[in-house]
Structures are given as C-alpha cells and as structure tokens.
N, C-alpha and C positions, 0 to 999 in steps of 0.2 A: 390494593393485593393484583385485579381482572388487571390496573394499567401497565405495571409491571409483565404478564402472562400475556397481556397482546404484542407491549413492549418488541418479548424476551421472542416468542413463539413470531410474530412479521423477519425476522431478526435470524431466527428456524430456518424458517421457508426459503427465503432472498440466499441462504445457506445451500444450501438443500442444491439449487438453483444452479450458484451456482459452477455449484464441483462433477451436476449435470454433463455445465456448459460443458466445462471443462476438462469433462471425458468424453465427449465428441467432439471437441477438439482448443487448443492451448491461441485464442483471442493472438493480437499482435497485439494486440494490444492491449496487453493486460486488465494495468490502471481503470481505467475510464469501462471501461466492456464490466469488469466487478465493482465499481457506483454506480451505472447504468444497472445495471441488473436488482441493486441491492434498492438505491431512492424510486424503484421505481412498484420495485415490490411496496416498500411503504404506500406510495403512493398508492397504493390499486388497493391494497387493506383500509388504507381513509374510508377509500369511497365507497368499500365495502359496506363500511361502518357504520356507514352514510344510509346509504341504501337499504338497504337491512332496520337503521330504525336502532342499533343500535346503543341501547339507553344510557351511554356518556352525555356528558356534560364540555363543553367549548377546554373547559380545564382534561379532563380526560384524556380528550383527542390531542393533545399539546403534550400530556405523560409520556402515554405512548409514542406520539417522535421524538420525543429530548432524548427515549430509553432508547427508542432504535438508531435512532443520528448518531451515541452516544455507541452504540454497540460498533451502529458503519468505522467512525474513524478508529474506532480502538483494531479493531480486521482492519484498518487496509496501516495503518503500524506496525501489525503484525506480520500483513502479509509482507511488500515489500518489503522486508528483510529473508524474506524467503523468497518469493520473486528473483532478484540479479542478487542471489549470495550474497554478505557482509561480506567484508575483507579480513574479520571478525569470526562470524560462523567456516570462513574458508579452515584456518588458520584454527582452531577446536575438532572441522572435523579432519580436518591431512593429519593430524597431532594422536586424536585417536584412535584413526584406524591405521596406525604402526603397532597400537595397544604395549603391553609392555614395554615387548624394545627398543621401545622412546622414537625416536628417527630425527633418524645424524644428521647434525646443522646443515653443514654443507648440501644436503638434499632440498632441507627444508625450504635454503636460501633461496635453491634451484627453482623450488614449485616460485613461489612467491617473487615473481614479478609483472612489468605494468601488464604482460597476458592474462592478468589472472586477477586481478585487484585495480589495471581502469580500463584498459579498455571495456570493457563489459558493461562499464558505466556509460564513458563516453556514446558504446553500442544503443542502450535505453536511452539516454538524451537526446540523444538519433530520432531515434526509433517513435519518441512522443514527443516530438516537437516542441524539442524547448529547444535543442540548437541544429546547423548547421553546417556546413562543409560546402568550403568556398575558396578560392585559391588558394586551395592544403592548409587551408585557415582554419579549423570553427570559430565560429559567433554565434548568443544569443537571438533569438528568436523571443518576440517583443515578451510570452511568453515564459522562454529562459530566464526571461532577465526579468519580471516579473516577483519567479516564484527567485531568483537571489537577492529582487532586494530584499524579499518579505523573511530569509534569513541574515542575511547579513543586519535587520532591520530589530531580529528576534535576537542574533550571535550580542547587541552593544545597549539594549536591555540589562543583558547578561554579563556583561563585563565581558567578551572575549575575546574582544579586535574581529577581524575582517577568515581571516587561519582557520583550519580545516581542527 
C-alpha cells in the first residue's frame, strides 16, 4: 500500500509541476520537457527517500519506480493525443461544434484537408528533430528512422503491414 501511495504521489507532484510550467510558458519541445520533468521528479523522490532513510526494501523502491514509470508512460500516450490534435479528435470536435443542426458534408470536407490533418504532424516531426527538410524533400533523422523502425516492427508483429 505504501509503495502505491508513494508511486502515485510522485506522479501527482510531477504532474502539478508540469501544469505549472505549462502555465508559465509552453515549451517548444513539449514531450521532451514533460519526460524530463517526470523522470527528474522520480529520481529526486527516490533519492530523498533514501537520504531520509525511508523504511523501504529494494523491492519497495522498485515498486515505486515501476508504478510511477507506468503512470508516466500512460500519461504520455494521452498527452500526445492532446498536444497535436489527432485527426479523430479534430473530426469529433468539429462535428460536436455544429451541434444538433449537424455539419453539412461539403463544409466538413472543406475543413478536413492537409492543412488541418497532415501538415501539423509534419511540423511536429521537424520540431522534434525526427525529420528535416532538404532540397524540398523531407528526410528522416537517425531518431526518426529509429522510431519508424519500431513502429514498422510492431505493426509487423501484429500482421498489419507498413500502411497507416
């Protein structure tokens, strides 16, 4: 029970720090900053527990760390959908904004274009240094190629092929 409280408490503190930082200034590289905040909080908390001689076994420290890391990674999945609005989120929000009157299909089709769906994702790749533009062509960096390889590998395991 104690490890659960500490793991969740550390995550809560790092989440509140994240909110405070975002209120002051939205970081250019949000995912990197968020991971830095959350893993720094975990490291600092584990060090403080050790310094103040908490009655923890090695298994307790591991349990706290695993719970906090699980919460961090779960939040990262959720946050990425909010950071760059996903196509599904854009569609739902657009249709919801139309209310009970509904959204005419031609207006919907006009709004759902590359400017709203594709170009923001390309800008995210450039900002996160996963791709770069050279001679009018987008190219993957080593980091981008690694990530693409991970997704391709995972989709292969699921039997989904390379497509989206």
